[in-house]
Steps between C-alpha positions, in 0.01 A plus 500: 500500500634846394582734797341840487727811455697599809335834484155361570589192710472674832164680520640713780782637291310558176445873520852605586681344202231634263522852638881502478488374141248769400711777660814387315314477172358860541845632583649329183224643282559845631880477436443382142237771435735766649785385267271509203378855573857611568614357167219671309558834662873509449528320173734235646534129426592206719864608495421852618593636155287804395271443201312760304139581598248742372600863583875427492722734294731280301776490239481240224699397194297362212519361148185526286466283188229410251405139421757506211773553756589855404572746784276810490624654827743436787667668794830311436779648298651158456181389300458830315856511379528133399453486125456124526175557685219561245311825537160610396437755226404762753808440731717798530840470673555784748801634680654255743439731789123468431493130572422481873260295709128613474366652820133501598258436783311174471125573467546860403386428148774678307580178315311217341305331794628155437858621488469676832328204675761248367752658734293405813667210682847551363804554706799703386683310227210279404355483146150432365392446143146608393296528176243778447223450234416789281201583724745513798756698309439766237160375362376343187550650158201722409316392179580845359874426515477172310492439125458156331647385171511172308830312513440392148361800311442637156620838383385668173771490234415860403382794724355826405551806720512879478825699520465574870437137588791393288740740665372415849534122439828488317666825631591620153359720221339322211676479164454285189677176516617567856587178701460515871515249791181384656503641856359182661623211281815645352461384138519730199193704395496682160277788395312367189272804437553860603411835353579825681164643376300209663490438872547129457783247511489145413775287647591127444651287771795292365580219746662181375306183561658269750722764643508621865497864588546675834179665611377741766833660596870512490679167547803677643280672756351159607170597350265300279514145354523313170212475260492251205338564163303181429346601173477795252231522239352767281287646777645414836786384712476230764731548794569298815634664819767269635377504856431242772363506859855490647546855358200643691607797717848465358464688177462876444394654180455831332195559257476712199406809710814463707300379803668239723320188613564159659391156383239425768346177391459240217163325485298324222719618220507861612771712664409775754709820528497685837542879480560561872777488768687168485411403852127526436337160448797297623580281798762662721750282681689634799797369700496710815769501766443682833820698566396651834272717702504877525287532813 
């Protein structure tokens, strides 16, 4: 037969052991609760090291990158000055003296909210990596800032325009037989019909079938991409933009009006140009290191 617990064997001594046990338990709970409150108040961890809490004024180093790995901003001169580290189109290298830790007060709202809150819980010297969606960062691209184009497209072999349109598009005054370069596709364009007395110019595009041309910018300036001429007939030219999804957000172009844009998306045979700041509509990845406290 199993013996009862020693705490309840002697009915005369039941109350005392239970009371002592309850007292010890309450004391332990109070100690644990006190430690938890103290840690939350001071921003300390189990080792007594201070960690950042809301309201702390801090200094942090950071590296900001897009999903394609290009750095768009940093507080570190070692990153900014390293030519082996890929940079975004909008990245501008500053003077070395300008690369210092970023100072702010957590919760003050001067910076992106998720960036500020990511510092909470860090001790000096610790690093955290976070990703902000476009909604958490600089927002989605407004529809008014997007244009859509077919990746495989048809262009008229001949175009008719007035003198002003010709000069604005090609940047030159019209003249009979003049050969100019197409401002978007780079192939030769010849004036077929022009009379000074008539405000009309007829031009003929002259690409070579099967050839590739550099479009939407200057190759030496890291702008634009290749376009291939798939077919040329008596009425039209069929072109194919040599783009793929790996090039999204990694290509910058310049249109015929001289306006800059970024390749924002490729979907269902169409390419989308973004006429806005590079950071808009992109995920933002941050590597954040807490340098120290200023309060």
